[in-house]
LUMZA-74539 format. One record per residue: x, y, z of N, C-alpha, C, CB in turn; residue number from 1. Coordinates in Angstrom, 3 decimals. Glycine has a CB too. Example, Ala and Ser with C-alpha at 12.3 -4.5 7.8 and 13.67 -1.06 7.14 Angstrom:
<sites>
nu; nv; nw; cau; cav; caw; cu; cv; cw; cbu; cbv; cbw; resi
13.190; -5.690; 7.800; 12.300; -4.500; 7.800; 13.200; -3.300; 7.800; 11.308; -4.473; 9.046; 1
12.850; -2.250; 7.080; 13.670; -1.060; 7.140; 12.900; 0.030; 7.870; 14.084; -0.598; 5.725; 2
</sites>
This chain:
<sites>
nu; nv; nw; cau; cav; caw; cu; cv; cw; cbu; cbv; cbw; resi
-52.417; -19.686; -10.556; -52.824; -18.298; -10.489; -53.967; -18.081; -11.470; -51.635; -17.350; -10.793; 1
-54.996; -17.387; -11.039; -56.162; -17.130; -11.880; -56.264; -15.666; -12.294; -57.424; -17.545; -11.155; 2
-55.182; -14.946; -12.216; -55.174; -13.539; -12.571; -55.483; -13.354; -14.054; -53.825; -12.910; -12.225; 3
-56.319; -12.368; -14.358; -56.619; -12.053; -15.752; -55.373; -11.470; -16.422; -57.813; -11.060; -15.852; 4
-55.133; -11.891; -17.654; -53.997; -11.397; -18.421; -54.491; -10.973; -19.794; -52.879; -12.474; -18.537; 5
-54.192; -9.740; -20.169; -54.585; -9.219; -21.470; -53.464; -9.353; -22.504; -54.999; -7.763; -21.340; 6
-52.221; -9.193; -22.039; -51.066; -9.164; -22.936; -50.008; -10.122; -22.423; -50.490; -7.732; -23.059; 7
-49.505; -10.968; -23.304; -48.395; -11.857; -22.963; -47.181; -11.452; -23.784; -48.765; -13.353; -23.216; 8
-46.060; -11.302; -23.108; -44.796; -10.979; -23.755; -43.895; -12.191; -23.576; -44.143; -9.669; -23.158; 9
-43.423; -12.761; -24.672; -42.556; -13.929; -24.611; -41.140; -13.497; -25.000; -43.078; -15.074; -25.547; 10
-40.192; -13.728; -24.088; -38.790; -13.409; -24.331; -38.013; -14.719; -24.256; -38.241; -12.347; -23.294; 11
-37.369; -15.070; -25.361; -36.535; -16.274; -25.392; -35.082; -15.857; -25.241; -36.748; -17.084; -26.713; 12
-34.320; -16.651; -24.506; -32.925; -16.304; -24.286; -32.034; -17.526; -24.348; -32.757; -15.610; -22.953; 13
-30.815; -17.300; -24.807; -29.778; -18.324; -24.794; -28.431; -17.618; -24.630; -29.813; -19.199; -26.106; 14
-27.866; -17.734; -23.461; -26.546; -17.164; -23.154; -26.450; -15.667; -23.474; -25.473; -17.915; -23.926; 15
-27.423; -14.912; -23.015; -27.426; -13.462; -23.230; -27.740; -12.734; -21.918; -28.458; -13.073; -24.325; 16
-27.077; -13.106; -20.843; -27.397; -12.563; -19.519; -27.377; -11.034; -19.498; -26.418; -13.101; -18.487; 17
-26.376; -10.418; -20.109; -26.286; -8.955; -20.101; -27.458; -8.297; -20.794; -25.007; -8.509; -20.755; 18
-27.792; -8.767; -21.970; -28.925; -8.200; -22.700; -30.244; -8.558; -22.027; -28.926; -8.689; -24.150; 19
-30.324; -9.760; -21.475; -31.554; -10.182; -20.806; -31.853; -9.290; -19.612; -31.450; -11.643; -20.359; 20
-30.838; -8.962; -18.847; -31.068; -8.100; -17.681; -31.594; -6.734; -18.105; -29.771; -7.935; -16.871; 21
-31.033; -6.166; -19.131; -31.532; -4.867; -19.623; -32.971; -4.977; -20.094; -30.649; -4.346; -20.768; 22
-33.293; -6.054; -20.802; -34.655; -6.248; -21.303; -35.638; -6.419; -20.144; -34.718; -7.472; -22.238; 23
-35.268; -7.228; -19.154; -36.158; -7.451; -18.021; -36.361; -6.184; -17.213; -35.612; -8.546; -17.130; 24
-35.300; -5.420; -16.996; -35.429; -4.152; -16.277; -36.393; -3.218; -17.002; -34.054; -3.479; -16.117; 25
-36.268; -3.171; -18.311; -37.144; -2.316; -19.104; -38.598; -2.757; -18.992; -36.706; -2.322; -20.564; 26
-38.826; -4.057; -19.038; -40.195; -4.563; -19.018; -40.868; -4.424; -17.660; -40.207; -6.004; -19.432; 27
-40.118; -4.582; -16.574; -40.774; -4.505; -15.260; -41.197; -3.085; -14.904; -39.847; -5.041; -14.182; 28
-40.624; -2.081; -15.550; -41.051; -0.710; -15.253; -42.188; -0.233; -16.167; -39.867; 0.234; -15.379; 29
-42.536; -1.048; -17.147; -43.624; -0.675; -18.056; -44.954; -0.663; -17.318; -43.690; -1.643; -19.252; 30
-45.796; 0.246; -17.714; -47.133; 0.315; -17.147; -48.147; 0.216; -18.274; -47.332; 1.621; -16.335; 31
-49.117; -0.633; -18.062; -50.208; -0.761; -19.022; -51.250; 0.303; -18.721; -50.837; -2.183; -18.976; 32
-52.061; 0.630; -19.689; -53.185; 1.517; -19.416; -54.079; 0.896; -18.337; -53.997; 1.792; -20.713; 33
-54.788; 1.712; -17.585; -55.667; 1.188; -16.538; -56.602; 0.107; -17.083; -56.488; 2.324; -15.916; 34
-56.717; -0.971; -16.324; -57.610; -2.052; -16.709; -56.951; -3.151; -17.515; -58.733; -1.505; -17.477; 35
-55.721; -2.940; -17.982; -55.001; -3.971; -18.740; -53.921; -4.599; -17.863; -54.373; -3.372; -20.030; 36
-53.734; -5.892; -18.026; -52.701; -6.613; -17.287; -51.807; -7.351; -18.276; -53.332; -7.604; -16.262; 37
-50.510; -7.411; -17.956; -49.597; -8.155; -18.810; -48.805; -9.170; -17.998; -48.651; -7.202; -19.538; 38
-48.302; -10.166; -18.722; -47.385; -11.134; -18.140; -46.156; -11.192; -19.022; -48.047; -12.541; -17.994; 39
-45.030; -11.485; -18.407; -43.774; -11.665; -19.123; -43.352; -13.121; -18.935; -42.661; -10.667; -18.609; 40
-43.169; -13.818; -20.026; -42.736; -15.207; -19.991; -41.314; -15.264; -20.542; -43.706; -16.133; -20.811; 41
-40.378; -15.686; -19.704; -38.990; -15.837; -20.127; -38.745; -17.317; -20.375; -37.991; -15.263; -19.058; 42
-38.364; -17.644; -21.605; -38.067; -19.024; -21.966; -36.562; -19.149; -22.146; -38.830; -19.456; -23.261; 43
-35.941; -19.932; -21.275; -34.500; -20.169; -21.361; -34.262; -21.389; -22.243; -33.870; -20.373; -19.941; 44
-33.469; -21.203; -23.268; -33.200; -22.271; -24.232; -31.909; -23.018; -23.904; -33.122; -21.697; -25.645; 45
-31.715; -23.343; -22.617; -30.553; -24.128; -22.209; -29.302; -23.313; -21.960; -30.262; -25.144; -23.236; 46
-29.452; -22.083; -21.506; -28.297; -21.216; -21.270; -27.325; -21.816; -20.261; -28.759; -19.854; -20.787; 47
-26.060; -21.456; -20.430; -25.003; -21.911; -19.522; -24.231; -20.749; -18.912; -24.044; -22.831; -20.257; 48
-24.688; -19.516; -19.131; -23.911; -18.339; -18.735; -24.469; -17.552; -17.550; -23.800; -17.431; -19.890; 49
-25.503; -17.970; -16.922; -26.091; -17.186; -15.838; -27.433; -16.595; -16.212; -25.155; -16.086; -15.431; 50
-27.831; -16.718; -17.458; -29.140; -16.216; -17.878; -30.262; -16.901; -17.101; -29.337; -16.429; -19.387; 51
-30.112; -18.191; -16.858; -31.143; -18.953; -16.145; -31.352; -18.404; -14.747; -30.767; -20.436; -16.075; 52
-30.260; -18.220; -14.010; -30.351; -17.707; -12.636; -30.959; -16.309; -12.627; -28.958; -17.686; -11.967; 53
-30.552; -15.482; -13.563; -31.087; -14.128; -13.657; -32.592; -14.151; -13.901; -30.383; -13.353; -14.774; 54
-33.030; -14.952; -14.851; -34.456; -15.027; -15.171; -35.254; -15.583; -13.994; -34.679; -15.895; -16.416; 55
-34.714; -16.592; -13.322; -35.401; -17.141; -12.144; -35.514; -16.095; -11.043; -34.660; -18.382; -11.616; 56
-34.456; -15.304; -10.840; -34.489; -14.252; -9.821; -35.587; -13.229; -10.123; -33.123; -13.549; -9.733; 57
-35.699; -12.821; -11.374; -36.758; -11.885; -11.745; -38.130; -12.505; -11.536; -36.598; -11.444; -13.200; 58
-38.272; -13.779; -11.891; -39.561; -14.459; -11.710; -39.925; -14.544; -10.231; -39.519; -15.872; -12.326; 59
-38.940; -14.772; -9.374; -39.203; -14.788; -7.924; -39.542; -13.398; -7.403; -37.989; -15.343; -7.166; 60
-38.904; -12.391; -7.973; -39.132; -11.015; -7.530; -40.470; -10.443; -7.966; -38.041; -10.139; -8.040; 61
-40.990; -10.899; -9.081; -42.272; -10.436; -9.619; -43.135; -11.648; -9.979; -42.057; -9.521; -10.868; 62
-43.509; -12.469; -8.992; -44.203; -13.725; -9.289; -45.569; -13.562; -9.939; -44.363; -14.500; -8.041; 63
-46.210; -12.437; -9.749; -47.522; -12.233; -10.382; -47.391; -11.649; -11.782; -48.387; -11.314; -9.523; 64
-46.171; -11.339; -12.209; -45.956; -10.698; -13.499; -45.034; -11.493; -14.422; -45.391; -9.326; -13.288; 65
-44.045; -12.200; -13.853; -43.016; -12.869; -14.655; -43.020; -14.368; -14.370; -41.617; -12.269; -14.363; 66
-42.955; -15.153; -15.455; -42.824; -16.605; -15.339; -41.572; -17.062; -16.073; -44.079; -17.323; -15.901; 67
-40.899; -18.040; -15.492; -39.689; -18.622; -16.084; -40.025; -20.012; -16.608; -38.518; -18.686; -15.043; 68
-39.643; -20.278; -17.834; -39.827; -21.600; -18.436; -38.507; -22.068; -19.028; -40.937; -21.571; -19.524; 69
-38.345; -23.380; -19.076; -37.203; -23.974; -19.770; -37.650; -25.316; -20.312; -35.958; -24.127; -18.824; 70
-36.890; -25.854; -21.235; -37.187; -27.161; -21.814; -36.794; -28.256; -20.831; -36.450; -27.350; -23.164; 71
-37.402; -29.414; -20.976; -37.067; -30.553; -20.131; -35.561; -30.799; -20.169; -37.836; -31.815; -20.582; 72
-34.987; -31.002; -18.997; -33.551; -31.257; -18.921; -32.697; -30.044; -19.229; -33.190; -32.353; -19.854; 73
-33.308; -28.872; -19.233; -32.610; -27.615; -19.553; -31.926; -27.702; -20.925; -31.562; -27.284; -18.456; 74
-32.583; -28.390; -21.845; -32.031; -28.621; -23.182; -32.088; -27.362; -24.047; -32.784; -29.757; -23.871; 75
-31.187; -27.295; -25.011; -31.194; -26.260; -26.032; -31.985; -26.804; -27.208; -29.738; -25.844; -26.456; 76
-33.158; -26.219; -27.465; -34.043; -26.740; -28.508; -34.214; -25.787; -29.682; -35.388; -27.050; -27.921; 77
-33.651; -24.591; -29.597; -33.740; -23.641; -30.700; -34.807; -22.571; -30.495; -34.015; -24.376; -31.972; 78
-34.691; -21.525; -31.313; -35.577; -20.354; -31.187; -37.042; -20.682; -31.380; -35.181; -19.304; -32.179; 79
-37.349; -21.403; -32.437; -38.758; -21.668; -32.749; -39.416; -22.504; -31.661; -38.882; -22.380; -34.099; 80
-38.741; -23.543; -31.212; -39.302; -24.398; -30.175; -39.470; -23.619; -28.870; -38.409; -25.631; -29.954; 81
-38.509; -22.765; -28.560; -38.598; -21.944; -27.351; -39.762; -20.966; -27.441; -37.287; -21.181; -27.121; 82
-39.882; -20.301; -28.555; -40.989; -19.361; -28.755; -42.327; -20.081; -28.655; -40.866; -18.658; -30.119; 83
-42.427; -21.264; -29.270; -43.662; -22.030; -29.214; -44.008; -22.464; -27.798; -43.559; -23.237; -30.105; 84
-43.007; -22.794; -26.993; -43.254; -23.141; -25.596; -43.844; -21.949; -24.858; -41.955; -23.608; -24.910; 85
-43.263; -20.773; -25.063; -43.801; -19.576; -24.428; -45.217; -19.265; -24.864; -42.922; -18.402; -24.722; 86
-45.469; -19.386; -26.148; -46.830; -19.120; -26.674; -47.826; -20.120; -26.102; -46.847; -19.186; -28.229; 87
-47.417; -21.374; -26.003; -48.321; -22.404; -25.481; -48.711; -22.124; -24.029; -47.667; -23.787; -25.588; 88
-47.817; -21.491; -23.277; -48.062; -21.199; -21.868; -48.694; -19.818; -21.632; -46.764; -21.293; -21.106; 89
-48.781; -19.025; -22.688; -49.293; -17.653; -22.556; -50.772; -17.646; -22.167; -49.094; -16.882; -23.872; 90
-51.123; -16.673; -21.337; -52.510; -16.512; -20.903; -53.191; -15.339; -21.581; -52.569; -16.334; -19.406; 91
-52.415; -14.498; -22.235; -52.975; -13.282; -22.840; -53.206; -13.440; -24.317; -52.067; -12.105; -22.601; 92
</sites>
């Protein structure tokens, strides 16, 4: 995708499906000022509770706005590594 992105939001999650759903719902209704575009990057840190499926569903539902990332092998690598993965993939 070559869409211009002004703002990148990185959300890391690990076994927080309930809170993740509330956060994603809040973010998808946000509107940027005219002329600005944002992306939401959800980094799953090896969740086992349904957070992964939820994040993938949102990414499929808003493919031009939301991206789902995880570590190789769906490993749990910790907050810092997850945040760094999201930042490395950010376009904004």
